N, C-alpha and C positions, 0 to 999 in steps of 0.2 A: 281242278285237281292240283294245279300248281300252288294255289293259295293255301290249300290244305297241307301240302308238303312244306311250305314255308312256315306255317303255324306250328307244325310238328317239330321242325328244326329249332324254332325259337323256344318252344316248350322244353325240348331236350337240353338246350343250352342253359336255360334258367335252372332247370332241375339239376343238371350236372354241376353248375356253379354252387348251388345250395349244398349239394352233397359234398363237394370238395371243401367248402368252408367248415362243414360239420366234421369232416375227417381231420382237418387241421386242428380244430378244437379238441377232438378226442385224442389226437396225437400229443398235443401239449399237456393234456390231463394225464395221459399215461406216462409221460416223461417226468411229471412232477413239476413242470414249469408253472402251472396254474393250479389253484385249489378246486375242489369240486363245486364250491359255491361260486367261484369266479366262472367256471365252465357253464354252470346253469345260467348265470347272468348273461354270458355271451350267447348261449342258445336262445334265450328269450329275446335278447336284442336283435339277433340275426333274424329270427322269425318276425319280429316287429318291423324290421326294415323291409323284408320281402312283402309282407302284407300291406304295409303303408305305401310302398311304391306301386304295388299292384293296384290298390284303390286309386292312387293318383293317376296312373295310366288309364284305368277304366273311365274315370271321370273326364280326363282329357279327350279320350276318343268319343265319349258320349257328347260332350259339348261341341266338338268339332263337327259332328254330324248335324247339330241343330242349326248351324249357320248356313 
């Protein structure tokens, strides 16, 4: 039960961080600091970082179980 609770906290923290960064990008777009094209590029980059590091962590956990 405790492991499930820990995993839920980690998932909520990662999701909250992702949503906070999206909110910052939307705020900058609404204020006119960045253009819509720049905002789209930032969204794609942010998604790429989260997916890339997610794959990296998954591969690390998989290989650590093999040893």
